[in-house]
C-alpha positions in Angstrom: -21.3 6.0 2.9 -20.6 8.5 0.5 -19.5 11.7 1.9 -18.5 10.4 5.6 -15.0 10.1 6.9 -13.1 7.2 5.9 -12.7 4.5 8.2 -9.1 4.4 9.6 -7.2 1.4 7.8 -5.2 -1.2 9.9 -2.0 -1.1 8.2 0.2 1.1 6.0 1.2 0.4 2.4 4.8 -0.4 3.4 3.2 -3.0 6.1 1.4 -4.8 3.3 3.9 -4.4 0.9 6.2 -6.4 3.4 3.3 -9.2 3.9 2.8 -9.7 0.1 6.8 -9.9 -0.2 6.9 -12.5 2.6 3.6 -14.5 1.1 5.1 -14.6 -2.3 8.9 -15.5 -1.1 7.6 -18.4 0.9 6.0 -20.3 -1.7 9.1 -19.3 -4.6 6.2 -16.9 -6.4 8.6 -14.0 -6.8 9.5 -14.7 -10.3 6.3 -14.7 -11.6 6.2 -12.3 -14.8 4.6 -9.0 -15.0 2.5 -9.9 -17.9 0.7 -12.7 -15.9 0.5 -10.6 -12.8 -1.2 -8.0 -14.8 -3.5 -10.3 -16.5 -4.3 -12.0 -12.8 -5.0 -8.6 -11.6 -7.7 -8.1 -14.3 -9.4 -11.1 -13.6 -9.7 -10.6 -9.9 -11.1 -7.2 -10.9 -13.6 -8.7 -12.8 -14.7 -11.4 -10.1 -15.0 -7.8 -7.9 -17.3 -6.6 -10.6 -19.4 -9.6 -10.8 -20.7 -9.0 -7.3 -22.2 -5.7 -8.8 -23.4 -7.2 -12.4 -27.3 -7.1 -11.4 -27.5 -4.8 -8.3 -25.8 -2.0 -6.5 -25.9 -4.5 -3.5 -23.2 -6.5 -3.6 -24.0 -10.3 -4.0 -22.5 -12.2 -1.5 -22.1 -9.1 1.0 -19.1 -6.8 1.9 -16.9 -9.7 3.1 -17.0 -11.4 -0.4 -16.4 -8.2 -2.0 -13.3 -7.5 0.4 -11.8 -10.9 -0.7 -11.9 -9.9 -4.0 -10.9 -6.3 -3.3 -7.9 -8.0 -1.3 -7.0 -10.1 -4.3 -6.8 -7.1 -6.7 -4.4 -5.2 -4.3 -2.3 -8.0 -3.6 -1.8 -8.2 -7.4 -1.4 -4.8 -7.7 1.1 -4.6 -5.1 3.2 -7.1 -6.6 3.2 -5.7 -9.9 4.4 -2.7 -8.4 7.2 -4.7 -6.6 8.1 -6.4 -9.7 8.6 -2.8 -11.7 10.2 -1.2 -9.1 7.2 1.1 -8.8 7.0 3.1 -5.1 3.0 2.5 -5.2 2.4 5.4 -2.6 4.3 7.9 -4.7 2.7 6.9 -7.7 -0.8 7.4 -6.1 0.3 10.7 -4.9 1.2 11.9 -8.4 -1.8 10.4 -9.8 -4.2 12.3 -7.7 -2.1 15.5 -8.4 -2.7 15.1 -12.1 -6.4 13.9 -11.9 -6.9 17.3 -9.8 -5.7 19.1 -12.8 -7.8 17.2 -15.2 -10.5 17.3 -13.2 -10.8 20.7 -10.9 -12.7 20.5 -7.9 -14.8 23.4 -8.6 -16.3 21.7 -11.9 -17.9 19.2 -9.6 -18.3 20.2 -5.9 -21.9 21.0 -5.1 -23.2 20.2 -8.9 -25.8 18.1 -9.9 -25.7 14.8 -11.3 -25.7 16.0 -14.9 -23.3 18.6 -14.6 -21.0 16.3 -12.8 -21.7 14.1 -16.0 -21.1 17.1 -18.2 -18.0 18.0 -16.6 -16.4 15.1 -16.4 -16.9 14.1 -20.4 -15.9 17.6 -21.2 -12.6 16.9 -19.2 -12.0 13.4 -20.8 -12.4 14.7 -24.3 -10.5 18.0 -23.9 -7.7 17.1 -21.6 -4.2 16.7 -23.4 -2.2 13.7 -22.3 1.2 14.0 -21.7 3.5 13.4 -24.3 1.0 14.0 -27.2 
């Protein structure tokens, strides 16, 4: 599906955030510590990766991948809530930062090899904030 228009999503970040909050609140899970949630997020990301361990076609199909991806997002939203992070704002700022590090003109319309070389150059030569 690369290059196609993304499918319209059925909910906003705010709606999903409220849904996650209600789910956690109903179970008295709001006091989970950020460390534990960050670990859980990574464990779920590893479970997502397992679907692609030996093939580019996901084991279990897209439904199974969707369930693992949902777990990753749920923990991500929970972590953002616990740390008072506006996830929509954080995503916008990160994309702006990434656009500076990886300028579109270095990638758009280039071969796979040229894209890899541009990525490596950006990765090795871009200065991190505060360094």
